[in-house]
N, C-alpha and C positions, 0 to 999 in steps of 0.2 A: 487443613486443606490437602488435597491429593497431590501427588507428584505433578510438578508444573509441566512436565513433558506429556502428561495425559490430562491436560486441563479440562477438556470437554467430556471426559469420562467420569468426572467426580460428581458427587452430590453434596452441595454445600450444607453446612450444619443447620442453617436456618430452615431448610426444607424439612428436616426431621423435627425441628422445634415446632413446626406448624401442626404437628400431631397432638400437641398439648391441648386438652379440652379447655374451652373458655378463652384462654389468652393466646392460643396458637396463631390467631390472625395477626398478632403483633409481629410475628416472624416475617410475614409478607410485607408489612410496613417497613421492617428493617431492611429487607431486600430492596425496597423502593428507595430508601434513604441511601444505601450504599451504591446504588446504580443511578441515583439522581432521576428517579422515575416517579413523579408525583401521583400518577394514577394508581400505582401499586400501593403507595402509602394509604391512599383513600380506600382501596379495596380491603387492605388489612385491617384498618380501623373499622370498616363496615362489618367485616366478619366478626370482629371482636364484640362490637356492639350487639349484633344479632345473637351471638353465643350467650351473652350475659342476659339478654331479654328472654331468650327461650330456654334458659338453663334448667328450668323445672318442667319442661314439656318434652314431648317426643321429638320435636324438631331439632333439639340440641344435637342429636346424633347426626342428622343430615347436615347441619351447619359444620360440624366437626369433619365429616367426610368431604364436604365441599371445599373447605379451606385447605385441606391437604391436597386435594385434586388440583386446586388452583396453584398451589405452591409447586407441585411437581410439574405442572404445565409451564410455569414461568421459569423453571430451572435453567433450561437451555438459553433462553433470552438473557437471563441474569449472567450466565457465564460469558456470553458474547459481549454484553455491555461492560463487564469488568475484566475483559481479557487484558493481561498486563502488557504494557508497551515494551518491556524489556525482553519479552519472548518473541521468537521468530514468528513471522506471520504464517498461519497454516496454509498448506498447499490445497486449498479447497475454495473454488470460486464463489460458492454460495456463502460460505462463512466469511470470506473477505468482504463481500457486499454488505453483510450484516454488521461487521466490525467497522466498516467505513462510515456507517451512520452514527457511530458513537465517539468518533475521535477526529481530530484535526488532520487534514490531508498533509502528506509529505511534499514539500516544495523541492523539486529536483534541483533547482538552481541555488537553493539556500538551506541545505540540510547537511547533517553530519554523515560521515561514512557509516556510523552505527545505525542511523535512520534508514539508510539504503539497504544495509544487510539485514537488520532485524525488523525494522519497521515495514520494509517492502519485500523482504526475502530475496533480495538480489544477490547472487553469488559475489564473493569478494573480488574476483577478477574483473567483473563488470563494474563494480563499485569503484575500483581503482581507476578504471578507464574514464568513468564519469568525472571523478575528481580531477584527473589529469587534464581533461579537456576544459573543465571549469577554470582550472588554474591558468590555462592559456587564454582565457577570456571568452570561451564559447558559451553561448546562452541557449539552453534547450527551450523550445517553444511548443512542441507537440509530441504526442506519444510515439509517432512513427520514427522519430529520431532515435529513440532508445533501441529500436531494432536496426534501422538503416545505418546509424552511425556507430553505436556501441556494439551491436551484434546480439543483443538479448533476444532470445526466441520470441516470436510474435505471440505464441500461446501464453507465455509468461507475462508479457506486457499487457495482453488483454485481461488476464486474470487480476493483475494488481492495479488496473486502470482506475477503479473507484477510490484508491488511496492516494492518487497522484494529483499534483497541481503544479503550475508553472508561474513563477512570480513576474515573468515578463513575456509578453507576446507581441507579435506584429503580424500584419497580413502577409501571407505567403505569396510570393510572386511566381507566376508560371515559369517553368523551365529553369528555376533556380534550385540546384541540387548539387551535393558533393559528388554525385555520380558523373558529373561532367569531367571529373578527373580521369575517368575511363574513356572519354570520347574526344576531348579536345586535342588538337594537334599542337606541336611545339609552337608554331606561329600564333595559334589562337590563344594559348596561354600568355605569351609575351604581349600580344595585342590587348589582352585583358588587364595587363599591368603587372604580371608576375615577373620577377627578376629572371633573366635568362638562365642563370645557374640553377635556380629553383625549378623552372619549367623543364630544363634538361634532365634533372634528376628524377622528376616525376614521370616523364615520358620513358626514360631509360629503364627505370625499375618496372614500369608497367609492361614494357616490351619483354623484359627478362622474366618476370614472375607472373604475368597475367593480370587481369583486372583486379582492382582493389575491392575488398569486401566491405570496408567501412573506413571512416576517417581514422580510427584507431589503427587499422591495418596500414593505412598510408604512413602514419607516423612511425610505426614499427619497422616498416620496410625501407623508408627513405631517411628517417631521422630528422625530417623537416618539421619545424614547429607549425602548428595550425595557423598562427598569426601570419606566416609567410604567404599563405594563399587564402586567407579569410575573406578577402574581397570577392573571391569566386563564389562564395556562398550566397 
C-alpha cells in the first residue's frame, strides 16, 4: 500500500492484477469483497466467465481491456470505501460526503476525543471544549451549536455535517439561546433563577470585556460552571 498520508494517490495492487488475461476479473471481485460491494463481486465474476468463454476468439482482447478499464474506474470508489478510520478526515467536502456513505456517523454526545479529532478532523482545542461541556452535562442537539457554542468555523461544520449525528434531540424553543448572556440585565438573570453572585459575575465580566463569543468563552472569562446558568438555555 502507498503511504497512508497519500491514500487517494495510490493504485491498489488488485487494479494491476486485473490486467491478467483470463482471471483478471477476479481482482475486481476481490475489491468487492474487501469493500463489501456485492455488485463488484458480480461484475468481476462476470468478466472472468466471459474471458474463459471467449478465450479462443478475438473478443478475449476486448474482455481483457474492459476488465482493466472497469478496475481503474472503480479504484477511486474503492479507496473511498476502504478509507481507514484511524486517518484524519480529508479536507475535501466531496470526499467527506462519499466517505460518510460508507461508515457510521460520529455521535457528538457519545464519542471519544479521537473520534472528534481524527474521525471528524476537528482541531484538538475544539475537541477539548466539546468534552469539557459534555462533562458539565451539556447536550448538543444541532450543528449550529458547534459554531455558536464551541466556536468551530461554520465552513468546517458544513463540511463535516454528513459525518455527524446527535444521540439526543428536542424541539428548539424560540428565543432560547446562550446569546441572552449578552443581553439580559442583572435583574433579568436573577428573575430567571440565577444566583445573584453568578448573575453579577456574568454581567460584570461582560461590561469589562465585551460580549461573550460562545459558552466556552463565558467559562474561560468567568470561571462559572455551565450548570450554574444551564436553566437559561
